[in-house]
N, C-alpha and C positions, 0 to 999 in steps of 0.2 A: 727589263727589270723583273726580278723575282716577285711573285705574288706573296702577299703577307697575310697570315691568318688573323683576321680581325676578331675571331672568337676569343683568342687568348689575350688580345690587347685590352688594357684597362679602359673602362668607359668613364665618362664624366660623372662625378658623384659616387662612383663605386668604391672610393677610398673608405667609405663608412662601413662597408660590409666585406671588404677584401683586404687581406694582409699584403702589404707591399714589401718587397725585398730591397735591400740597399743597392744591389747591383742594377736594379731597374730604373733608378733615378739618375738625373744629371745633377752634378754639383759644381759650384763656381770654381772649385779647385781643378776642374778639368778643362778650363778655357784653353783653346789653342793659342799658339804664338801670334797668329794673325788676328784673332779676336782680342788678345791683350794689346796689340798695337792699335787697333781701332779704338779701344777704350782709352788708351793713352792719348790718341789724337783728340778725343773729346775733352779730356782733362786739360790738355795743352791749349785748346781753343778757349775754354772757360778762363784759364789763367791769363791768356794774352789779350782776349777780346772782351770778356764780360766782366770779370771781377774788378778791373781798374775803372769801370764805367758804371758801377752799380748805382751810385747816387744820380748820375745823369739819366740813366734809364728810368729810375723811379720818379724823377722829377717831371717826366713827360714834356719837358721844354724843347726836346729835340725829336720831333716826330719821325725824322728820317733815320734815327739811330737803330731802332729795332729791325725794320726791314733791311737796313744795311748789314746788320749782324747775320740775318738770314741769308743775304747774298753771299757773305763770306763763308758761311757754313755750306752753302750750295757749291761754292768753288772747291771745297774740300771733299765734296761728294756725300756730305752728312745728311742731306735732305732726300737722297735717293737710295738709301740702303735697302728699302723694301720694294723699290720699283724694279721690275725686270730689266735685264741688260738691253733688250731690244728697244726699250723706251728711255735709255740713257741712265739707268740706275745700276745698282750692283746685285740686285736679286738675292739678298742675304736671307738666311733662314730666320724663323721667328725668334729663336733664342738670341741670336746676335742683335736683332732689333731691340730686344729687351735689355741687353747689356748697354746699348747706346742710350736707351731711355733712362736707365739707372744712372749713368754717368751725367747726363744732362739734368737729372733731377736735382743736382747740386747747384743749378744755375739760376735759382730764384725766378724772377719774371721771365727771363729768357727761356727757361725750361717750359713755361706755359706756351709761349709763342711757337717754339720749334715743335713741341709735341702736338699742338693743335694742327699745325701745318702738315706734318708728316703722318699724323694719325687720322683724326676725324675729317681733316680737310682733303687729304689725298686718297685714303683707302676706299671711300665709296666709289670713286672712279676706277680704281685698280680692281676692286672686287666685283663691281656691278656694271661698269661701263662696257659698251660694245667696242669693237675694234677701232672704229672711227673716233670715238670719244677718247679712248686710251691714247691713240696716236696723236691726237690734237693737244691733249692737256698734260699727259704724264711727263713728257720730256721737259716741258717748261716748269712743271712743279718740282721735278727732280733737281733742276739747277737753281731754282729760286727766282727765275724770271717772272713766274706767277707765284703770288702768295695766296694761301687758301684759308678759308674759314668754313664754319659749319653752322647753319641757321635752323635750329629746331625749337628752342624754347621761346614761348610767348608769354605776355603778361598773365594770362589765365591758364596756361598749360605748361607746367614744369615737370613734375613727376608723371603726370598724366599727359604724356606727349601727344597721344593720338587725338586729344580734344582740341588741337590747334585750329585756329579760325582763318589762317591765311588761305586765300582762294586763288585758284588758277582757272581761267576761262579761255576756251579756244576761240580764236578770232574767226570771223565769218569766212575768210579765205582758207582757213584750216592750216595756216603756216606758222602761227605763233600761239603761245599761251600768254595771257595777260595776268601777271602776278600782282595781287593786292593784299597787303597785310603788314603786320608788325612783328619783328623778332627782337628779343632782348638777351642781354648777357652774351653777346657774340664776340668771342675771343678772336683777335686779329682783325676785327671788323673795320678798324680805322684805316688800314692799309691794304686789305685783301683785294686781289684782282678777281678771285674766283670764290663764289659762295655756293655751298651745297645747301639748297633750300627745300624745305618740306612744306607742302601745301595740299589742300584737297581740291580736286577737280570737280566743279559743279557741286552735286550733292553726295559725293562719294562718302562712305563711312570711314575709309582709311586714307592715310596720307600717300602722296606721290612725291618722289624726289626729282629735283631739277638741278642741272649744272647752270649756274647763272654767272655771267661775266659782268663785272662792274661797268664795262663799256656799253652794255645793253641800254643803259639809262633807266630813268624811273626809280632811282635808288637815292634815298636821302638818309641821313643819320643824325642822332643827337650827339652832343659833345661827349667826350670820354667820361665814363663813370668814375666817380671817386670812391675808392674801395679801401677796406681795412688793410689789405695786403696786396701782393702781386701788383703793386702800383704801376710798374712799368709795362704791364701787359695791356695792350689795347682792348678795351671792352666797350662796345657801343650798342645802342638800340638802333635797329635798322628798319627803315620803312620802304615798302615796295608799293609804288604808285603807278599802276598800269605799266609795270616793267615788262618789256616785250621779249619773251624767251622763245627762240626757234623750237619747233616741235622736236627736232632731232636732239635737243638738249634734255629731253625727258630721260631720266636715269633709270634703267631697268624697265619694269613694267608698271602700268597704271595700278595704283593702290598697293604697290610693293614697298612704299616708303617707310611704313612703320616697321616692316621686317628689316629693311636696310638699317634703320636707326638702331634697332635692338642689337643686330649683329655687330655693327660698328662700335656700339657702346660696350659690348663684351670685350673687344680688343682695347678700347679706351680704358676700361676698368683695370685690366691687368697691367697695362702700360702705366697708368697713373699710380698703381700700387707699387710697381718696381721703381718708378721715379721717386716716390715718397721714401722708399728704402734708401735710395741714393742721397736724398736730402737729409735723412736721419744720420747716415754715415758721416756726411759733411759736418753736421752740427756736433756730433759726438767727438769728431776729430778736433774741432775747435775747442770744445770743453776740456778735452784731455790736455791740450797744449796749455790752456789757461791754468789748469790745475797744477801743472808742472812749473808755472811761472809765478803765480800768486802766492805770497807768503803771509802767514798770520801766526802769531805766537812763536815766531822764530823758525818756522818750517813751512814747506810748501803745503798748500791745502790738499794736494793729492795724497799726502801721507795720512790724512784723517780717515777714519773708518766710515763716517757718514758720506764722504765724497766717493770713497771706493764702492760703497753700496750702490750709489747712483750709477757710476760708470759700469759696474758689473751687470746691473739690472738692465740698463739701456742696451748694452752690448748683446745680452742674451736675446732680447726682443728683436733687435735688428738681425741677428744671425738667424733666428727662427723664421722671420718674415722673408729674408732673402732666400733661405732654403726652400720655402714653400713656393715662392714665385718661380724659381727655375725648375723646380719639380714639375709644376703645371705647364710651364712654357715648353719643356721638352716633351711632355705628353701631347701637346698641340702639334709640335713638329713631327712626332712619331705617327700621330693620327693622319697628318697630311701625307707623309711618305706612304703609309698603308693605303690610303684612298687613291693616290696616284698610281701606285703599283698595281692596284686592282682595276685600273682603267678609267678613273675619274679625271676630268680635266683639272689642271692646276688651279684655275680660278675658282671652280666649284669646291675643290678640295680645301682651299684656304678658308672658305666660308664654313664648310661642314666641320672642319677640325676645330675651329674656334668655337662654333656653336655647341659642339660636343662637350666642351669644357666650360660652358657658361656658368655652371655652379661654382667652379673653382675661381673663375674670373671675379664673380661677385664677392666671394670669400676674401680674395686677396686685395680687392679694392678697399674693403673694410679694414683688414689687418694692416696693410701698408700705410694707409692714411692715419690710423690711430697709433701706429708705431712712431711715425715722424712727429705727431703731436706730442707724444710722451717724451721723445728725445729732445725736442726744442724746449719743452717746459722744464725738464731737468737741466738742460743747458743753461737756461736763464738762471736757475737756482745755483748752479755751480759758479757762474759768473758773479752771483750776488748783486750788489748795487750796479756794477757795470753791465749786468745782464738786462737791467731795466733802462739803461741809458741808450739813447739813439746813436751814441758814438760807438757803441760796441756792436758786434756782429749778430748777437742773438735777437735784437729788436726786429730786424728784417726777417730773420729765420722764423721767429715766433709768429709774426703776422702773416707771412706768406704761407706757412704750413696750414693755417686754419681752413682755407678754402677746400682742401682735399677731401674733407668729410662731407662736402656738399657737391662738388664736381662729379660728373658721370653718374648721377643718381645719388641721393643722400645715403648715408650709411644705414639709416633706418630702412629705407626702401630696399637696399641691397641685402640686408639681413632677412627681410621678409621674402624677397625673391629667392634666396638660397633655399629656404624650406619649401616654398611653393614649387620650385622647379624639381626638387627631389621627389616630392609627393606626386607631382604630375607624371614624372618618369616611372615611378612605381606603379601608378594606375595604368599606364600604358604597357606595363610589363617589361620596360627597358632596364629596370633595376629591381632585383628581388629583395625588397625590404621585408616582406611578410615573413619569409622563412627565418631569417636571422632574428626578427622581432619576436616571433613565437618561441624560438630557442631561448632567448633571454628570459621571456616570461616563464618558461618551464624551469630554467635555472634558478629563478627566484624562489621557487617552492622546494628546491632541493637543499640538501645539507651542504653548507659551504665547506671548502677545504680549510683545514687548520694547519698552521705552520707553513713553511716555505720549502720547496724542493730545490736542491742545489743544482746549479747548471753552470757549465763553463762558457756558455754562450755570452758574448758581450751584450750588455744591456738586457739580460733576460728579465729582470724584475721590472725594468722600465718599459719593456715591450708588453709585459703583462698589464702594466698600469694603463698603457695606451689602449690595449684591447678592451679592458674594462671600461675605460672612458667612452669608447664607442658603444658599448653595451648600455651604459647609462643613457646615452642619447637615444638609442633605439627603444629602450624601455619607456622613456617619457614621451617620445614622439608617437609610439604605438598606442599608448594609453590616451594621449590627447586626440588622436584621430578617432579612436573608438568612442570616446566620451563626447567630443564636440562635433564630430563628423563635418558636415558642410559649413557649420558656423566657425570652424577653426580659422578660416581666412579672415574673420573679423576680430579674432583675438590677437591683436598685434603684439601685445606684451608677451604672450606665450610664444609666438613665432620668433620674436627677437631673442628670447632666452634660449630657445632651442638652437637658433643660429649661433649664438655665442658658444654653445657646447661643441658644435661642429667646427667652428672656426678655430677654437683653441686646440681641439684634437688634431686637426689637419696641420696646424703650425707646429705643434709639439712633435708629432710623428715625423714631419719633414726634417726638423732639426736633428732628431735622433738618427734618422736614416743617413743624413749627410755625414754625421760624425762617424757612424759605423763604416761608411765608405772611406772616409779619411783614414781611419784606423787600418783598413785593408790596404791602403796605399802607402802609409807612412809608418805603421806600427803603433802599438799602444803607448809605448814610452814617449813618443813624439807627439801624442795627441791629448795629453792630459788636460790642457786648457780648453780644448774643444769639448771634451767630455763634461767639463764643468758647465760650459755654455748650455749644452743640451739638458743637463739635469736641472740647472737653475730655471730654465724656461718650463720644463715639464712640471715642476712643483707649482710654479705660478699658474700654469694652465689648468691644472687639476683644481686648485683653489677657486679659480674663476668659474670653471665649469660646474663645480659643486654649488657655488652660490647661484648661478643661473638656473641650474636644475631645481633647486629649492623654490626659486621664484615661480617657475613654471608649475611645479607640483601644487604649491599653495593656491595657484590661480584657478585651477579647474577641478580639483579633487577634494574630498573630505573623508572623514571616517576611516574605516579599515583600509580602503583603497589608498588613501593618502599615507597612512602609517606604513603600509607594505612598500609603497614606492620610496618613501624616505629611508626605510631600512635598506632597500635595494640601492639607492643612490649612495648611501654611506658605504655600503659594501663595494660598490664599483668605483669609488673615488678614494680608496685607500692607497697609500704609497709608502714605501719604506722611508724612514727618517733619513735625512741627509743634512749635513752642516752647510746651509746655504750661505751663511756669513763668510765662512772660510773660502767657499767656492767663488763668491763675488770678489773677495780680496785677491784671490789668485788671478782672476781675469783682469781686474783693474791694475794690479801690479804689472802684468804682462803688457798691457796697453800703455801704461804710464812710462814704462821702460822704452817702448817703441816710439813714444810721443806722437801716437797716431792711432786711428782705427785701422787695423791691418788684417782683419779676417776676410 
């Protein structure tokens, strides 16, 4: 395999200071026929096995139902897509596993069960297990013979996972660890055969991970939790009482558990985000169909401007989020290929490539989960009274979506992590933020350009708006670091405002790049509705980023410094006027004619 020059490959978080070209990104319009067939298999499975049983699944009266569905998914190979062929899986790339996660994101409680099994339940063994552990467990996880869960959270350790109190003590004969402690909110806990458990050995500062079989004994659990949504997902508190774990079931190295948890959560975050995008697509598709069926004042409600506004707006957010997710997942795949080509083992390369784009994973977890929240909320509104009825589909969609802003680290934590990781990489010299930030500061004192230069380049004005949006983020982040220094980590409101600017910039740029690539493939005349999507989202993103920037500036500055930054923010968040009403109507009309979400 030819060596790849990693110096020219984009690094995680570098999108803030580096212009990306459309040809550099992957877009969903490039799925291969094989990948489309896999996606169709997922849709067919949901239609045949899950949707007809949604009420039974949510009732929890049939505890054998969910593990039975996982068995059927295993028979189709849908549990082993990321597992290498030598262990009975298909060894598919990260992008394909993302597509599967997106499709199953439309599966309500089932989506939670299968994602937990194939993700946080299986991947720790795949990425960190030794040869014996992989050979023993992966084939049975790939078929569904073993069901998996992940035991990290405790009553007193949620976001601060490393503060967990579960203990592991080596027996006198040195052959077993005795696990003692309590875990809570454990997905698949009620039927899992395998638990990935995090505990501290003796007085260690950091967690260690263990592969625990239910058959080891010493495991008890509370009844199923009663939840707002995802009612069909098994969620239990689990107690380990002198659970006897063979020493060979220690996963990776002692005290490496916290690192395992962080890296697996990176994957969990982006997979959750793309699953949320799938859920948003499903909800909007239902709302579109209802808008075509429901009549008021002698016409379908889809003919009204207020409904078109909602459909167009939601579609633009979904399109942007989807674009950003597959942009990042292809970056992860490309980084993996580069690392393997340069001599790294595949197992280590899988970890390093995901770790490299941890910033994007955090961004996308936030964006995807808030996109589906917006989509289901507007779906309820489009349905009107039927949206509030438990007889309609939006009741379940609305309740099930809410957990996503809490799962895999709350959105507040992920926002703060985004800025924290970028600043840490800058301090290590991995990303050059200082040079671009100083250039922006210098530009602030220069005379601004007046008028606009004509350009034949597609999206020339929009690209300039994106570049300026990045400058606004750099300006405020640079000033905040200089002013607050080490106390910045305690200014959570400032960190979250800065994160919103980055999140919106990344999503808007991703949408724009996707449409630019679509135009290169299909031509401008065939891409009008896509151009509308990108422009709708860009205008909304700039409005949101401008608001977030003001909140940050107000929070830590005053006097001349504040006035200068506010002038700079206004300058960097300018955008050419565009008739958003007509653009939303064009998008809505297109989708209403298709009677589905088809992008």
